[in-house]
C-alpha positions, 0 to 999 in steps of 0.5 A: 500500500502507498504511502506515508500517512499522518494521524491528524492530517492527510498528505495531499500531493502538490498538483495543478491550477494556481489559486491565491488565498481568498481575500477577506473584507474589512468587515471580516477582519474586524469581526470576532472569530466565528463560533462554530456548530455541527452541521445537521449531517454530522451526528449521523456520520459520527454514529455511522463511523463509530458503529462500523469502524470497530467491526472492520478495522484490523485492530478489534477495539472497543469503544469504551472509557479507555478509548475515550481517554485516548481520544480526548488527548489526541483531540487536544494535541491536534488543536494545541500541540505545543501547548501555546494557547490553552491554559491549565484551567481550560484543561482542568475544565475539559477533564470532565469530558475525558471518559464521556466521549465514547458515549458521545460517539454512540449518541451522535453528540458533538457538543463537547467537540465544538465547545473545546474548539470554540474555546481554542478559537477564543484563546487563539484570538487572545494570542493574536492581540498579544502578538500585535502588541508585542511587535510594537517594540523591537527585541534585544538580540544581545541579551542572554536568553533561550527558546524551547523548540518542542513543548509537547511534553511540557505542562500547560501554562498556568497564567496569561503572563506565562503564555505571554512569556512563551510567545515573546520568546517564540516571536523573538526566535522568529525575528532573530532568524530574519535578523540573521538573514539580513533584515532590519527591524522594520522589515522583520516587524512587517514580515511577522505582522503579515505572517500572523495576519495571514494566520488569522485569515486562515483561522477565519476560513475554518468551517464546521466540517474542518472541526468535525474532521479534526474531531473524527480523526482524534477518534480514528487515531485511537485505532492506528495512524493510517486510519483517517476520516476525510471530509468531502473536500479532503476526499476530492483532494485525495482523488486528485492526488491519486491521479498521475495525469495532473501537473505540479512539483510532485510532493506530498505535504502535511501540517506540523506545528504550524509548518508545512512539512514535506512528507514524500517526494513523488517519483518522476516529479519535478521535485525528485528530478531537481534534488532540491526538495527532501522529506521533512523540509519545511516550507515557510514561503511561496512565490510565483515565477522568478520575481513574484512576492514571497508569501509567508505560509507559516500557520496556513491551512494545508489546502491553501498552501497547496493552492499557492504551489499548484500551477500550470505545466512549465511555470515556475514556483519559488519555495523558501524552505528550512531544510530537514537537517537545519535548525528551525532557527536557521534562515530559510533557503530559496529553491525554484522548481518548474511545474510539470506533469508527473509521468509514469515513464519518469518513475520507471526503474533505471540502471547504471554501472559503477566502476570501482577499484577494490583491493587492487582489482577492478569491479563493474557493479550494476545499479538499478534504481527503483523509485516506485513499485509501479504498474500500468494496471489499465494497460495490463487489463486491456491486454497491451503487451508493452505495459509498464511494470517494475518487475518487467522493467527490472528484468530487462535491465538485469539482462542488459547489465548481464550483457555488460558483464557486471560482477554484481548488482545493487538494487537501490530502494532508497526513498521508495515508499512502496506501491503495488504488492504484486510487483514486490512479489514478482520482483523478488521472483527475478532473484529466486527460483520460486517460493513464498514472498510475504504473508498477509493476515486480515482482520479476521485472522485469515492468512494468505501467502503471496508466492512467486510461482515462476521458476525462472531465475533471471539473475543469480549473481552477487546482490545487494539491496540499499535501503533507508528510513524512507524505504516503506511498504512494498520496498520492505516486503522485497528487502525482507524476502531477499534477506530471509532467503539469504539471497543478498546483502541488505545495506543502509538504515532501518526501514520505515516500518509500514507493514499494514494495508489500508482500504477506502470506504465511502461514507455514502455507503451507509447513507444510500439515499442521502443527496449530501456530499459525504467523505470517506474513511481510510482504514487498516484492514490487514498486516504484512508478515515475513515468510519467517513469521515476523511482521515488517510493521513498526520494526521494518527491515534491519540491514545486514550492514548498517550505514547510519544517515541523518534521517535516523535521528529524525521522527520519521517512520512508523516508530515515530507515529503515536499509537502505531500497530505493534510488531508481532509474529505468526507461524513461519512458512516453509522455504529453501534458502538461496545461500545458507552460507551468507549468514556466516560471511556477514560478520566478516563483511561488517568488519571490513566495512567498518575498517574502510569507514574509519579511514574515510574522511567523508564518512567521518564528517557525515558521522559528525554531522549526524552527531551534531543533529542528534545533540541539537535534537536532544538539547531542544533549546536554541539561543536567542543571542545573535552572536551565539546563533551566528556561531552555531550557524557558521559551524553547521555551514562549515561542516556542510561546505567541507563535506561538499568539497570532499565529495568534489575532491574525490572525483565522484559525480553526484550519483555516486554518493558515499552510500552507493559506493560503499555498497559497491565495495561491500559487494566487492568484499563478498565476491572476493571472500565468498 
């Protein structure tokens, strides 16, 4: 199943048709924030979802006081994740509802949901008043002060004065980033005032359906993070996302603590081809064309950010981003992307060769990059002989590489978020004679074994599979099968850990005579298990030879999601190992890799960068002193610059990154000692 999810907001691919945010009238801007109430259809939808979800979800969960308590926490977290709006007194008052939401679900009662949300709107309005007042005077950037980046685990503020202090530091942190970027106080004030005016406008657009979606997702989150309620509008956006014929930059987004964050890069899209945008990058502003005004989008609704980024094929969009490996305190960088159609051909597997010298010998290693497990299902259904599929394309590429007399093959699955299960099974079949590949257990406990029935063995030579934290779902099924059969060496980092299957159910199914637009539910219906019995859920695939990267320390993967389904195991299934001796060779391969890594200056610098990021994350505090902040930034930039210089000095081109080259050398070790 495809691809990464979030438990409170659904990812939306950035596709087409630029539309600017609707301007509000002066009367709207002067009025109080709206007090919202449920629509007449909402209680019926609430009851329907509460009735059928526990019956058909993989996790058989009762709607009881325990669920109510968990749902209560999820709802508050979705509204105020950094504890910057509600007061402790609000939370104590709301505690009266902690164990009554289960009854409210069954009764179609939404009074609590909207009461809490409307209180949040009141607190939000109070914060806006303070922000406007605080920005009337400049900050002292020479004072010794600090800002706590993540407040999720902190207690709720007790007083308005405590909230004022927290917000003063937050504003000072934002202002300091702009100051370091070269702006004077007048420009800083203008930028921040515009930012929070825009956030206010975004909040004024909130509708009852938005509140209902947030509340229902607090309910679905108690099952697992991949189960979501989609409003009618979100459902339409999701359908657009799944269409490959539309145009855009090819990225999926979500909102995370007021920032629009990149979830994944769509294979074959402009973002993927440019190499300028990466998962976990945060988008802070969007500009049209070469010279259009950069519109600050911090705090914006996700659909409005998407509308700004969408546009016609061939047009340019500029994004100001804070890269994933930068601190939130760093000034943003600007990238330019050209919108284009996301084509199946651009997502296709591609091959190349690496020429390396290893222990005095020359090796030619074939590399097949698979960005996606794709299948042109419609062309296949119509009986077309040349329909595109991952396994068919890789079979052709393998034969071409064998014709080029390669000594070994690397399958590069980095950033491959999954795709068609059948393609993962068929791809595995190219490297084994035949046998089981993966087990799938449904919500009733029934287990189905997906097998390769074709005894044809396309490639039987030395094989390595390169994975990273973004290798998910179908990628994990393939890597796990290769590992279980002892068919090849898995290299890289622990994978994403998505071992579940989702299905879409339209709400209209439960209201066949309704003429209203209704949303849908995406819910988990099954779970993947390896042929050895263990699940790929949560744990993912652990590499045989680990090469750490910066994404390991970030909150990426199933393990970082709240309430993710746990790892478990079922009975193994009988199969024959391809190379039983591989497990005896692996310890020696690991030692040889470590010896190389210890003497590789580029790799050691990468480890320093990872360690720095780890310490920053653990510290969770940034200085609000301009000189200290500049010093920290200069240290980070110096390390990045040195890494780039080393890579350039090594004579390798951009496609020959350290991870790929080291995997080639690991294959060289395997060839020599096996």
